[in-house]
DRENZA-27175 format. One record per atom (N, C-alpha, C, O, CB): residue in three letters; atom name; x negated, y negated, z negated. Coordinates in Angstrom, 1 decimal. Last residue first. Glycine has a CB too. Layout:
   miba   kollum       xx       yy       zz
    ALA       CA        X        Y        Z
...
//
This chain:
   miba   kollum       xx       yy       zz
    UNK        N   -102.2   -102.9   -124.6
    UNK       CA   -103.4   -103.0   -125.3
    UNK        C   -104.4   -101.8   -124.3
    UNK        O   -105.5   -101.6   -124.5
    UNK       CB   -103.1   -102.4   -127.2
    UNK        N    -99.3   -104.7   -123.9
    UNK       CA    -99.9   -103.4   -123.9
    UNK        C   -101.5   -103.7   -124.3
    UNK        O   -101.9   -104.9   -124.4
    UNK       CB    -99.6   -102.7   -122.5
    UNK        N    -97.2   -106.9   -124.1
    UNK       CA    -97.5   -106.4   -125.3
    UNK        C    -98.8   -104.9   -125.3
    UNK        O    -99.0   -104.2   -126.3
    UNK       CB    -96.1   -106.0   -125.9
    UNK        N    -96.8   -108.3   -122.0
    UNK       CA    -96.1   -107.0   -121.9
    UNK        C    -96.6   -106.7   -123.3
    UNK        O    -95.8   -105.8   -123.6
    UNK       CB    -96.6   -106.0   -120.6
    UNK        N    -98.1   -110.9   -122.3
    UNK       CA    -97.1   -110.7   -121.7
    UNK        C    -96.2   -109.3   -121.9
    UNK        O    -95.0   -109.4   -122.0
    UNK       CB    -97.5   -110.8   -120.5
    UNK        N   -100.8   -110.3   -123.1
    UNK       CA   -100.0   -111.5   -124.0
    UNK        C    -98.5   -111.5   -123.5
    UNK        O    -97.6   -112.1   -124.2
    UNK       CB   -100.7   -113.2   -123.7
    UNK        N   -101.8   -108.2   -121.4
    UNK       CA   -101.8   -107.8   -122.8
    UNK        C   -100.7   -109.1   -123.4
    UNK        O    -99.9   -108.7   -124.2
    UNK       CB   -103.7   -107.8   -123.5
    UNK        N   -101.6   -109.9   -119.5
    UNK       CA   -101.2   -108.8   -119.4
    UNK        C   -100.6   -108.6   -120.9
    UNK        O    -99.5   -108.8   -121.5
    UNK       CB   -102.4   -107.8   -118.8
    UNK        N   -103.9   -112.0   -120.1
    UNK       CA   -102.3   -112.4   -119.9
    UNK        C   -101.6   -111.4   -119.7
    UNK        O   -100.5   -111.8   -119.7
    UNK       CB   -101.8   -113.3   -118.7
    UNK        N   -106.1   -110.1   -120.0
    UNK       CA   -105.5   -110.6   -121.4
    UNK        C   -104.1   -111.3   -120.8
    UNK        O   -103.0   -110.8   -121.4
    UNK       CB   -106.8   -111.9   -122.4
    UNK        N   -106.0   -109.0   -117.4
    UNK       CA   -105.9   -108.0   -118.4
    UNK        C   -105.2   -108.7   -119.8
    UNK        O   -104.3   -108.3   -120.5
    UNK       CB   -107.5   -107.3   -118.6
    UNK        N   -107.0   -111.9   -116.2
    UNK       CA   -105.6   -111.3   -116.1
    UNK        C   -105.0   -109.9   -117.0
    UNK        O   -103.8   -109.7   -117.2
    UNK       CB   -105.6   -111.1   -114.6
    UNK        N   -109.5   -111.9   -117.3
    UNK       CA   -108.3   -113.0   -117.9
    UNK        C   -106.8   -112.4   -117.4
    UNK        O   -105.8   -112.5   -118.0
    UNK       CB   -108.6   -114.8   -117.2
    UNK        N   -111.5   -109.8   -118.7
    UNK       CA   -110.6   -110.0   -116.9
    UNK        C   -109.8   -110.8   -117.9
    UNK        O   -109.4   -110.4   -119.0
    UNK       CB   -109.7   -108.3   -115.6
    UNK        N   -115.0   -110.2   -120.0
    UNK       CA   -113.4   -110.0   -119.5
    UNK        C   -113.0   -110.0   -118.6
    UNK        O   -113.6   -110.1   -117.5
    UNK       CB   -112.5   -110.6   -119.9
    UNK        N   -117.5   -110.8   -119.2
    UNK       CA   -117.3   -109.9   -120.3
    UNK        C   -115.9   -109.6   -120.5
    UNK        O   -115.7   -108.7   -121.3
    UNK       CB   -117.8   -110.4   -121.4
    UNK        N   -117.9   -112.6   -117.3
    UNK       CA   -117.7   -113.1   -118.1
    UNK        C   -117.6   -112.0   -119.3
    UNK        O   -117.6   -112.5   -120.4
    UNK       CB   -116.7   -113.9   -117.7
    UNK        N   -119.2   -111.0   -115.0
    UNK       CA   -119.8   -112.2   -114.9
    UNK        C   -119.4   -112.8   -116.3
    UNK        O   -120.3   -113.6   -116.8
    UNK       CB   -119.3   -113.1   -113.7
    UNK        N   -118.4   -108.4   -115.0
    UNK       CA   -119.2   -108.3   -115.4
    UNK        C   -119.8   -109.6   -115.7
    UNK        O   -120.8   -109.7   -116.5
    UNK       CB   -119.7   -107.6   -114.9
    UNK        N   -115.4   -109.3   -114.8
    UNK       CA   -115.8   -108.7   -116.0
    UNK        C   -117.0   -108.5   -116.2
    UNK        O   -117.3   -108.4   -117.4
    UNK       CB   -115.4   -107.7   -116.2
    UNK        N   -115.4   -110.2   -112.1
    UNK       CA   -115.5   -111.4   -113.2
    UNK        C   -115.8   -110.5   -114.7
    UNK        O   -116.4   -111.1   -115.6
    UNK       CB   -113.9   -112.5   -113.3
    UNK        N   -116.2   -108.0   -110.9
    UNK       CA   -116.9   -109.1   -110.7
    UNK        C   -117.4   -109.8   -111.7
    UNK        O   -118.5   -110.1   -112.1
    UNK       CB   -116.3   -109.7   -110.1
    UNK        N   -113.9   -106.6   -111.0
    UNK       CA   -114.9   -106.1   -111.6
    UNK        C   -116.2   -107.3   -112.0
    UNK        O   -116.8   -107.4   -113.0
    UNK       CB   -115.3   -104.9   -110.7
    UNK        N   -112.0   -107.9   -109.8
    UNK       CA   -111.7   -107.6   -111.0
    UNK        C   -113.3   -107.1   -111.7
    UNK        O   -113.7   -107.4   -112.8
    UNK       CB   -110.4   -106.4   -110.9
    UNK        N   -113.1   -107.5   -107.0
    UNK       CA   -113.2   -108.9   -107.6
    UNK        C   -113.3   -109.0   -109.1
    UNK        O   -114.0   -109.7   -109.7
    UNK       CB   -112.0   -109.8   -107.1
    UNK        N   -112.6   -104.6   -106.7
    UNK       CA   -114.0   -105.1   -106.9
    UNK        C   -114.4   -106.7   -107.5
    UNK        O   -115.4   -107.2   -108.1
    UNK       CB   -114.7   -104.9   -105.5
    UNK        N   -110.2   -104.6   -106.8
    UNK       CA   -110.3   -104.1   -107.7
    UNK        C   -111.9   -104.7   -108.0
    UNK        O   -112.3   -105.1   -109.0
    UNK       CB   -109.8   -102.6   -107.6
    UNK        N   -110.0   -106.1   -103.9
    UNK       CA   -108.9   -106.7   -105.0
    UNK        C   -109.7   -106.4   -106.5
    UNK        O   -109.9   -107.3   -107.4
    UNK       CB   -107.2   -105.7   -104.8
    UNK        N   -111.3   -104.2   -102.5
    UNK       CA   -111.9   -105.5   -102.4
    UNK        C   -111.1   -106.5   -103.7
    UNK        O   -111.7   -107.4   -104.3
    UNK       CB   -111.6   -106.2   -100.7
    UNK        N   -111.3   -101.1   -103.8
    UNK       CA   -111.3   -102.1   -102.8
    UNK        C   -111.5   -103.7   -103.4
    UNK        O   -111.8   -104.1   -104.5
    UNK       CB   -110.0   -102.0   -102.0
    UNK        N   -112.0    -98.2   -104.5
    UNK       CA   -112.4    -99.2   -105.4
    UNK        C   -112.7   -100.6   -104.3
    UNK        O   -113.8   -101.0   -104.1
    UNK       CB   -113.8    -98.7   -106.5
    UNK        N   -111.5    -95.4   -103.7
    UNK       CA   -110.6    -96.4   -104.3
    UNK        C   -110.8    -97.7   -105.0
    UNK        O   -110.1    -98.2   -105.8
    UNK       CB   -110.1    -95.9   -105.1
    UNK        N   -115.4    -94.6   -103.3
    UNK       CA   -113.7    -94.7   -103.1
    UNK        C   -112.7    -95.5   -104.0
    UNK        O   -113.1    -96.2   -105.0
    UNK       CB   -113.0    -93.1   -103.2
    UNK        N   -117.5    -97.2   -103.3
    UNK       CA   -116.9    -96.0   -104.4
    UNK        C   -115.7    -95.8   -103.7
    UNK        O   -115.0    -96.7   -103.4
    UNK       CB   -116.5    -96.4   -106.1
    UNK        N   -118.8    -99.1   -101.9
    UNK       CA   -118.7    -97.9   -101.3
    UNK        C   -118.4    -96.9   -102.1
    UNK        O   -118.9    -95.8   -102.0
    UNK       CB   -119.8    -97.6   -100.5
    UNK        N   -120.0   -100.6   -105.0
    UNK       CA   -120.2   -100.9   -103.5
    UNK        C   -119.7    -99.5   -103.0
    UNK        O   -120.2    -98.6   -103.7
    UNK       CB   -121.7   -101.4   -103.0
    UNK        N   -120.5   -100.2   -107.7
    UNK       CA   -119.5    -99.6   -107.3
    UNK        C   -119.1    -99.9   -105.9
    UNK        O   -118.0    -99.6   -105.5
    UNK       CB   -118.5    -99.9   -108.1
    UNK        N   -122.8   -101.8   -108.0
    UNK       CA   -122.9   -100.3   -108.4
    UNK        C   -121.8    -99.8   -108.2
    UNK        O   -121.9    -98.6   -108.4
    UNK       CB   -123.3   -100.0   -109.7
    UNK        N   -122.2   -104.4   -107.5
    UNK       CA   -122.9   -103.7   -106.5
    UNK        C   -123.4   -102.3   -106.7
    UNK        O   -124.1   -101.7   -106.0
    UNK       CB   -124.0   -104.5   -106.1
    UNK        N   -121.3   -105.5   -109.7
    UNK       CA   -120.2   -105.2   -108.8
    UNK        C   -120.9   -104.2   -107.6
    UNK        O   -120.2   -103.4   -107.0
    UNK       CB   -119.6   -106.6   -108.2
    UNK        N   -123.6   -104.3   -112.5
    UNK       CA   -123.1   -105.1   -111.6
    UNK        C   -121.9   -104.3   -110.8
    UNK        O   -121.5   -103.1   -111.0
    UNK       CB   -124.4   -105.5   -110.7
    UNK        N   -123.7   -102.2   -114.1
    UNK       CA   -124.1   -103.2   -114.4
    UNK        C   -123.9   -104.7   -113.5
    UNK        O   -124.2   -105.9   -113.8
    UNK       CB   -125.3   -102.8   -114.6
    UNK        N   -122.4    -99.5   -115.0
    UNK       CA   -122.1   -100.4   -114.1
    UNK        C   -122.8   -101.9   -114.9
    UNK        O   -122.6   -102.3   -116.0
    UNK       CB   -120.3   -100.4   -113.8
    UNK        N   -124.1    -96.3   -115.5
    UNK       CA   -123.5    -97.7   -116.0
    UNK        C   -123.3    -98.1   -114.7
    UNK        O   -123.7    -97.6   -113.6
    UNK       CB   -124.6    -98.7   -117.0
    UNK        N   -122.8    -93.2   -114.3
    UNK       CA   -123.9    -94.1   -114.6
    UNK        C   -123.1    -95.4   -115.0
    UNK        O   -121.9    -95.5   -114.8
    UNK       CB   -125.1    -94.3   -113.4
    UNK        N   -120.8    -91.6   -113.4
    UNK       CA   -122.2    -91.1   -114.3
    UNK        C   -122.9    -91.7   -114.8
    UNK        O   -123.7    -91.3   -115.7
    UNK       CB   -123.0    -90.4   -113.9
    UNK        N   -118.8    -91.6   -111.8
    UNK       CA   -119.9    -92.2   -111.2
    UNK        C   -121.0    -91.4   -112.2
    UNK        O   -122.0    -90.8   -111.7
    UNK       CB   -119.7    -93.9   -111.2
    UNK        N   -116.5    -90.9   -113.0
    UNK       CA   -116.9    -90.0   -112.1
    UNK        C   -118.4    -90.4   -111.8
    UNK        O   -119.3    -89.6   -111.7
    UNK       CB   -115.8    -90.0   -110.7
    UNK        N   -115.2    -93.0   -113.7
    UNK       CA   -115.8    -92.2   -114.4
    UNK        C   -116.3    -91.1   -113.8
    UNK        O   -116.5    -90.2   -114.7
    UNK       CB   -115.2    -91.9   -115.2
    UNK        N   -114.6    -94.4   -111.0
    UNK       CA   -115.6    -95.1   -111.9
    UNK        C   -116.2    -94.1   -113.0
    UNK        O   -117.4    -94.2   -113.3
    UNK       CB   -115.1    -96.3   -112.6
    UNK        N   -112.6    -92.6   -110.3
    UNK       CA   -113.7    -92.8   -109.6
    UNK        C   -114.8    -93.3   -110.3
    UNK        O   -115.9    -92.8   -110.1
    UNK       CB   -113.4    -93.5   -108.7
    UNK        N   -110.7    -93.4   -112.5
    UNK       CA   -110.9    -91.7   -111.9
    UNK        C   -112.3    -92.0   -111.7
    UNK        O   -113.2    -91.7   -112.6
    UNK       CB   -110.0    -91.2   -110.2
    UNK        N   -109.9    -96.1   -111.5
    UNK       CA   -110.8    -95.3   -113.0
    UNK        C   -111.4    -94.1   -112.9
    UNK        O   -112.6    -93.9   -113.3
    UNK       CB   -109.9    -95.0   -114.2
    UNK        N   -108.8    -95.7   -109.1
    UNK       CA   -110.2    -96.6   -109.5
    UNK        C   -111.0    -96.0   -110.5
    UNK        O   -112.1    -95.5   -110.5
    UNK       CB   -109.8    -98.1   -110.2
    UNK        N   -106.4    -94.6   -109.8
    UNK       CA   -107.8    -93.7   -108.9
    UNK        C   -108.7    -94.6   -109.0
    UNK        O   -109.8    -94.0   -109.0
    UNK       CB   -107.7    -93.2   -107.0
    UNK        N   -105.3    -96.1   -111.6
    UNK       CA   -105.8    -95.0   -111.9
    UNK        C   -106.7    -94.3   -111.3
    UNK        O   -107.6    -93.7   -111.8
    UNK       CB   -105.1    -94.4   -112.2
    UNK        N   -104.9    -98.1   -109.7
    UNK       CA   -105.6    -98.5   -111.0
    UNK        C   -106.4    -97.4   -111.1
    UNK        O   -107.7    -97.3   -111.0
    UNK       CB   -104.7    -98.9   -112.3
    UNK        N   -103.2    -96.9   -107.6
    UNK       CA   -104.3    -97.8   -107.4
    UNK        C   -105.7    -97.8   -108.5
    UNK        O   -106.9    -97.6   -108.3
    UNK       CB   -103.7    -99.2   -107.3
    UNK        N   -101.1    -96.8   -109.4
    UNK       CA   -101.3    -95.7   -109.0
    UNK        C   -103.1    -95.8   -108.3
    UNK        O   -104.1    -95.0   -108.5
    UNK       CB    -99.9    -95.4   -107.9
    UNK        N   -100.2    -99.5   -109.8
    UNK       CA   -100.7    -98.6   -111.0
    UNK        C   -101.7    -97.3   -110.6
    UNK        O   -102.7    -96.8   -111.2
    UNK       CB    -99.2    -97.9   -111.8
    UNK        N    -99.3    -99.7   -107.0
    UNK       CA   -100.5   -100.6   -107.7
    UNK        C   -101.2    -99.8   -109.1
    UNK        O   -102.4    -99.6   -109.3
    UNK       CB    -99.8   -102.2   -108.2
    UNK        N    -97.1    -98.2   -107.2
    UNK       CA    -98.1    -97.9   -106.1
    UNK        C    -99.8    -98.5   -106.8
    UNK        O   -100.9    -98.0   -106.9
    UNK       CB    -97.4    -98.8   -104.6
    UNK        N    -95.6    -99.3   -108.9
    UNK       CA    -95.8    -98.3   -109.4
    UNK        C    -97.3    -97.8   -108.6
    UNK        O    -98.3    -97.2   -109.2
    UNK       CB    -94.5    -97.6   -109.2
    UNK        N    -95.0   -101.6   -108.1
    UNK       CA    -95.7   -101.6   -108.9
    UNK        C    -96.3   -100.1   -109.2
    UNK        O    -97.4    -99.8   -109.6
    UNK       CB    -95.0   -102.2   -109.8
    UNK        N    -92.9   -101.2   -105.9
    UNK       CA    -94.5   -101.8   -105.6
    UNK        C    -95.3   -101.6   -107.1
    UNK        O    -96.5   -101.4   -106.9
    UNK       CB    -94.5   -103.6   -105.1
    UNK        N    -90.8   -100.8   -107.6
    UNK       CA    -91.6    -99.8   -107.0
    UNK        C    -93.3   -100.2   -106.1
    UNK        O    -94.3    -99.5   -105.9
    UNK       CB    -90.6    -99.2   -106.0
    UNK        N    -90.8   -102.2   -111.3
    UNK       CA    -90.4   -101.7   -109.9
    UNK        C    -91.4   -101.0   -108.6
    UNK        O    -92.6   -100.8   -108.7
    UNK       CB    -89.7   -102.9   -109.3
    UNK        N    -91.9   -102.0   -113.6
    UNK       CA    -90.6   -101.2   -113.4
    UNK        C    -90.4   -101.6   -112.2
    UNK        O    -89.3   -101.1   -112.0
    UNK       CB    -89.4   -101.3   -114.2
    UNK        N    -93.7   -103.4   -115.2
    UNK       CA    -92.6   -104.2   -114.4
    UNK        C    -91.8   -103.3   -113.8
    UNK        O    -90.8   -103.8   -113.5
    UNK       CB    -93.0   -105.0   -113.3
    UNK        N    -95.1   -101.5   -116.7
    UNK       CA    -94.3   -102.1   -117.7
    UNK        C    -93.2   -103.1   -116.8
    UNK        O    -92.2   -103.5   -117.3
    UNK       CB    -95.3   -102.9   -118.8
    UNK        N    -96.7   -100.8   -114.5
    UNK       CA    -95.8    -99.8   -115.3
    UNK        C    -95.0   -100.3   -115.9
    UNK        O    -93.9    -99.8   -115.9
    UNK       CB    -96.3    -98.9   -116.2
    UNK        N    -98.7   -102.9   -114.7
    UNK       CA    -97.7   -102.7   -113.4
    UNK        C    -96.9   -101.6   -113.8
    UNK        O    -96.0   -101.6   -112.9
    UNK       CB    -98.4   -102.4   -111.8
    UNK        N    -99.7   -102.6   -117.4
    UNK       CA    -99.0   -103.4   -116.9
    UNK        C    -98.0   -103.6   -116.0
    UNK        O    -96.8   -104.0   -116.2
    UNK       CB    -99.6   -103.9   -116.6
    UNK        N   -101.0   -100.5   -117.1
    UNK       CA   -100.0   -100.3   -117.7
    UNK        C    -99.1   -101.3   -117.6
    UNK        O    -97.8   -101.1   -117.6
    UNK       CB   -100.2   -100.0   -118.9
    UNK        N   -103.0   -101.5   -115.2
    UNK       CA   -102.2   -100.1   -114.8
    UNK        C   -101.1   -100.0   -115.7
    UNK        O   -100.1    -99.4   -115.3
    UNK       CB   -103.2    -98.5   -114.9
    UNK        N   -104.7   -103.2   -117.0
    UNK       CA   -103.8   -103.7   -115.5
    UNK        C   -102.6   -102.5   -114.9
    UNK        O   -101.5   -102.8   -114.4
    UNK       CB   -105.1   -104.0   -113.9
    UNK        N   -105.2   -101.8   -119.3
    UNK       CA   -104.4   -102.3   -119.1
    UNK        C   -103.6   -103.1   -118.0
    UNK        O   -102.5   -103.5   -118.0
    UNK       CB   -104.6   -102.8   -119.8
    UNK        N   -107.2   -100.1   -117.2
    UNK       CA   -105.8    -99.5   -118.2
    UNK        C   -104.9   -100.4   -118.3
    UNK        O   -103.8   -100.3   -117.7
    UNK       CB   -105.9    -99.1   -119.7
    UNK        N   -108.9   -102.1   -116.4
    UNK       CA   -108.1   -101.7   -115.5
    UNK        C   -107.2   -100.8   -115.9
    UNK        O   -106.3   -100.6   -115.1
    UNK       CB   -108.7   -101.3   -114.5
    UNK        N   -109.9   -102.6   -119.2
    UNK       CA   -109.2   -104.0   -118.3
    UNK        C   -108.5   -103.1   -117.2
    UNK        O   -107.2   -103.3   -117.2
    UNK       CB   -110.5   -105.4   -117.3
    UNK        N   -111.4   -100.1   -119.9
    UNK       CA   -110.5   -100.9   -120.5
    UNK        C   -109.4   -101.7   -119.8
    UNK        O   -108.2   -101.4   -119.9
    UNK       CB   -111.2   -101.8   -121.1
    UNK        N   -113.3   -100.2   -117.8
    UNK       CA   -112.3    -98.9   -117.9
    UNK        C   -111.0    -99.4   -118.4
    UNK        O   -109.9    -99.4   -117.8
    UNK       CB   -112.9    -97.8   -119.0
    UNK        N   -114.9   -102.1   -118.4
    UNK       CA   -113.9   -102.6   -117.0
    UNK        C   -113.0   -101.4   -117.0
    UNK        O   -111.9   -101.5   -116.4
    UNK       CB   -114.8   -102.6   -115.4
    UNK        N   -116.1   -101.7   -120.4
    UNK       CA   -114.8   -102.9   -120.3
    UNK        C   -114.2   -102.7   -119.2
    UNK        O   -113.0   -103.0   -119.0
    UNK       CB   -115.2   -104.5   -120.3
    UNK        N   -117.3    -99.3   -120.2
    UNK       CA   -116.2    -99.3   -121.1
    UNK        C   -115.2   -100.3   -120.8
    UNK        O   -114.0   -100.1   -120.9
    UNK       CB   -116.6    -99.5   -122.3
    UNK        N   -119.2   -100.6   -118.2
    UNK       CA   -118.5    -99.6   -117.9
    UNK        C   -117.1    -99.5   -118.4
    UNK        O   -116.1    -99.6   -117.7
    UNK       CB   -119.1    -98.6   -118.3
    UNK        N   -121.2   -102.5   -118.4
    UNK       CA   -119.9   -102.8   -118.6
    UNK        C   -118.8   -102.0   -118.2
    UNK        O   -117.7   -102.4   -118.0
    UNK       CB   -119.7   -103.7   -118.0
    UNK        N   -124.4   -102.2   -119.8
    UNK       CA   -123.4   -101.4   -119.2
    UNK        C   -121.9   -102.0   -119.3
    UNK        O   -121.4   -101.9   -120.4
    UNK       CB   -123.5    -99.9   -119.8
    UNK        N   -126.7   -104.6   -118.9
    UNK       CA   -125.9   -104.5   -119.9
    UNK        C   -124.7   -103.8   -119.1
    UNK        O   -124.2   -104.2   -118.1
    UNK       CB   -125.6   -105.9   -120.7
//
């Protein structure tokens, strides 16, 4: 199953949540999410497991963990929390 759209949506939610915090460190986290999303779009292939993004620039361990959760459960709990807290979608 291709999880690319779900991954991109969850990472965008996380990016918007970081921007909503409006502090300096959050800007850098938001940029990291943006870079990861750009790299995922450049892959041009479906993401069916976290192995599909291994070695991809801008995808570090923390973002890989989020992708692992999405592949396993179909959603990202942290993104759902951001939606509830900041009203972003």
